[in-house]
N, C-alpha and C positions, 0 to 999 in steps of 0.2 A: 504494500500500500504506500502510495506517495504521501509526503508530509509537507505541510506548509505552516510556518510560524508567522503569526500575525500580531502586530502591536499597534495600539492607538490608545488615546485617552484624553481626558480633560473635559471635553464637551461632547454632546451628542452628535455634533456636526462631523467629528472625526470617528466616533464609535459606530454610528449607524451604517456608514458605507462598509466598514470592516465586517460588521455582523452580516450584512447582506451578502458580501462576497464569501464569507465563511460558510454560510448555509448553502450557497450554490456549489462551492467546492465539496462540501460534505455530501451533497446530493450526488456528486460525481465520484463518490468513493475515495475521496481524499481525506486523510486524517489532519485535523486542524488543531493547533494549540494557540491560544490567545494569551499574550503576555501584557500585563498592565499593573497599575498600582493596586495594592490591597485596600479594602474598605473604600472602594471608589465606584464611580458610576459605571465604568467599564466592567468591573467585577459583578455588580448587580445585574447589568444587562446580560452578560454572558451566562450567569446562573439561570436567569429566566429563560434564555434562549437555548439552554442545554449545550453550550459550547465549552469545551475543556479550557480551563483557565489556570494560569500560574502567576504568582505574585512577584512584583518588584517593589523597590522603595526608591522612586525617582522624584527628585525635587526640580521644579521648573526654575528657569533662570529669569528672575523678576526684572522688569524694565525700569525699576526705580531702585534707589539706594536703600538697602535693608541689611540688617545683620544676618538674615537668612543666607546671604551670599557666602558667608563664611563656611556654611555647611555644604555648599554646592560641590566643591571639588571632591570631598570625601564620599559624598553620596553618589556622585557620578561614577567614581572608580568602583565602588561597591556594586552598583547596579550593572555596570559593564561586566564585572566579574561574575555576578549572578547570571547574567544573560549568556555568557560563555558556557557556564555550567548547563544552562537550559538547552543550549544548542548541542552540547556534547551528549546530553542524555536523550534528547528528542530526535536528533539527527535530521533536521528539516532539509528538504530538497531546495526550497526557496524561502525567502523572507519577504513579507508584504507589510509595508508601513503606510498607514493612512493619516498620519499627522498627529500633532500634539507632542509635547515634550517627552511623554512616556516612550515614544517610539525611538528616541535618540539612542539610548544605551543598547537596545536590542539591535538597532541598525549598525551601530559601531562594532558590536560583537560579531555581527554577520560579516562585516568587512574583514575583521581579524580572522574569522574561521572560514573565509572564502565561500560563504553562502550567497548565491545570486540574490540581488536586491531588486525589488519592484516597489514602486510608490504609487499612491493615489492621492492627488492633491485636489481638494474641493474648491478652494478660494482663488480669486483673481490675484491676490497678493499672498504668496506662500509664506508659511511660518519659517522660523529660523532652522528648525530641525529638518524640514523638507528640503530647504535650499542647500543645507550641508550634505545630506544624504544623496541629493541629486547627482553629486559628482561621482558617486560610486554605483548608481542604479543602472540596471540593464534597460528598463523601460519606466516611464513616468506617465501615468494616466491622469489627464487633466479634466477637471469639471468645468473650468472656465478658460476661454481662449486667452484672457489677459495674463495668465500665469506663464505663458509660453516663453516670454523673454527672460525668465529667471532660470531657465534650464537649458542644457545642451540640446540643440534643435533635433539632432538625430535620435535622441532618446524619447522624445515627446510623442504621445498619442493623445489626440483630443477626443476623449471617450465620452465626456459628460459625466455627471455624478450618478452613481448607482443608487436607486431608490428602493424603499421597502416594498415588498410584494403587495401589502395591503393598500398602498397608494395607487398602484397600477390596476389592481383588481379588487375593487371594494366589495367585501363580503357582508359587512354589517351596515346595510343601507339604513339611513335615517331619513324620515320624512319631516317636512316642515311642521306638520300638524303635531308630531311628537314633541316638538320644541315649543309649541304654542305660537307658531308663526303661520302666515298665509302661504299658500302654494304659489300664488302669482305675483308676489311682491318682489321688488328689487332689493337684493340682500347684500349687506356689507359684512365681510368676515374680518374681524380685527384679531391679529395673531400677536399676542404679547409674550409668548413663551411661558414655560412652566413657572417662572418667578414673576413674570409680567414686567411691563415697562411703566413706571410711575409717570414719566413725562408724557407718554402717549395717552395713558389712561386719563390723566387729569384734563388734558385738552379735549379729548373725545367726549368725556362726560359733560363738558360745558356746551357741546353742540348736539347732544343726543335728542333733546326735545325738538330741535329744528329738523333733524333728519326724520324723526317719526312723523312730524307734521307734513313733511314732503312725501309721505307714503312709503318711505324706505323702512326696512327692518334690519335688525342687527344680530349677528352671532359673534359673541365677544369673549375671547379667551383673556380674562382679566389677569390671571396669575395669582399665585398663592398669597403674595404680600398684600395686595390691595383688595382682594375679593371680599373679606368680611365687611369693610366699609362701603364698597361700591354696591354690593348685593343688597345691602340695607337701603341705600339711596334709590335703587331701581325697583324696589319691592312692588310698588303699585303701578309701574309703567308697563304698557303692552307693546308688543312688537320687538321685544328684546329677549334674547336668550343669552344669559351670562353664566360663565362657569370659571372655576379656578384653573383646572387642567383636565384634559380628557384624552382618552385613547381613541375617541371616535372622530378625530380630525379628518381622516379620509372621507367619511360620510358628510362632514360639513363642507369640504371642498366641493362636493357634488352639488350643493345648494347655492354656493356663493356666486354672485355676479362679479363683484370686485373685492379686493382685499386691502388691508392696511397692515404693514409688517415691517419688522426689522429686516436686515439684509444678510441673514445667515445663508450660506451657500445652498444648504439642503432645502431650506424652506423656499427659497427662490426657485430652485430646480423643480420642486413639487408644484408650485404655482404655475410655472411655465408649462410643465407637462399637462396640467389641468386647464391651461389656457384661461387663467384668471388674471385680468389686468390688476395692477397693484400700485398703491402709493407706498413707496419705499422710504423708510426713515432709518438710515444707517445708525448703528450705535457708535458714537464718536470715540468711545474709549476702547473699542476693539483693537487688538494688537495690530500695529502697522496700518491702522485705519482700513483694514481689509474689507469691512462691510461696505464702505463707500465704493470701493473698486468692484465688489460684487454687484452692487446696484447699477453701476454704469453699464454692465453687460446687458441688462434688460432695458435701460434707458435708450441705449444705442439701437436696440431692436424695435423700439417704439411700442413696447408692451407695458411700460411702467412710467410713473411720474416720480421724480425725486423731490423729497422735502427733507432738507438737512435739519438736524435737531436745533442748530443755532437759529433757524428761522421758524421753528415750530411754535405755533400759537393756535388757539381755537379758531380764529378767523382764517388763518392760512390753511389749516387742515380742512375746514368746511369748504373753502374755495377749491382746494384740490379734489375733494370728493365730488363736488358739483361738476367740475371740469371733466373728471373721469367718467361720471355718469352720462353727461351730455355727449361725450365723444366715444362712448362705449363701443359702438359698432366699428369705429376706426381702429381702436386699440385691439379689439378682438381679431380684426382682419390681419393685423400685423404678425400674429402668431404663425410660426411655421412648425414643421414636425420637430418635436423635442428630441434632442440628442440624448437626454437623460433617460428616455424611455427604454432604450436598448443598451445603456451603458453597462449594466450588470452582465449581460450575455457577452458583450464584446470583451470586457476585462477578463471574465472567467475563461472564455475561449482561448485567449492568449496565454493565460497562466497554465491552463491544461496542456496546451501545445508545448510550453516550456518543460513541464513535468514529463511529458511523453518523450521529448527529445533527450532528457537526462537518463533514459534507459531504465 
C-alpha cells in the first residue's frame, strides 16, 4: 500500500483542503497519516473524519515582537526531529503540505529524508512556510492565479482549491420555509465565520430594518461572540434567520442570491462555485494582507464588489448591497465554470500518478 504524509494546521482554510485530499487518497487505497499540533483544530477534524493523526509541538513565528520568539528555535528543532522520526516509522512515498506553520517542520524533515514534496496553496499571497517549501517541491497546486509569481513557474499547476464533497453535492437540503423565510424573496447570506466579525455585524445590524422593508430576507451567520446579543435584538423581527454557527452552510448556499463575506480563500472558492455574487470585506489583519489579494481574484472576474474595512460603514454597506442587487443579472453572467469544482480530482490524479511511478 502506498503512503502519503500530510501536514497542515492553524485554520480551516489550510485543514479542509488537506482533509478533502486525504479522503480521496484513502478512497484510492492509499494509507494517509496527518501530522499536526496536538489539542488543535486539525486534530479535532481528523478525529471526526477518521483520518490517522500524529502529534507535533510546533510554534508559529509571530509577526510582532514577543518573548515567545525565544522558544521558537528550540521548538522548531524538536518538531523537525519528531517529524524525522515520523517519516522513519511511517515511510511515506510522498509528503503533501497544504499550508500553515505546522507544515514547516514536516516539510523540512521531508527534504532531509528525501521524500518528494507536493504543496497546495489556497491564497493569492502564500504564507511564509509555503514560499520556503516551494523551493524544494516537485509540484505546487495553486487555488488562486495570483500566487503564481511567488513560485518557480515550472512547478506550478493552477488547480483551484479542493472543496468539501458536501459543497458540491448537497445532501441535507434546507428549504426557506424551515428557516421561517419566503420561497420567492431575494436573500442575502452574511458569512461571519465561526467566531463572527464584530465590525461587519455591527454595521449590518444598523441596516437590517431597511433591507427587510425593501422585501429582502437574510440568512446571517453571526458567530459565537456576538450571537447572544444580536439574537436578542432580532427576536421579534421577521425575514431573518440568524445563527451562531452551522454545518448546514451548503444548504444555505443553495438559497442565497448574494453574499457578504470575509475573503478566506475557501469561502470565496465555494461562493464562486455556487455562482453567488459577493460583497467582499477582507480582514485587514490577515497575514500578509492575503485576504485582500484573494478578493481581487473575484473583483477582476466581475463577480464581486470590494468594500475594505477602513471604508466600512452602515451607509457604505447598504449602498453596496443595493448596487449588487440592482446589477445582479450582470454579476451572475460574469461567472464562468469554476476551476475549484474539479480541483480535488485533478490534484488527486497527479498524486496517484506520482505514487504509481514510484513503483
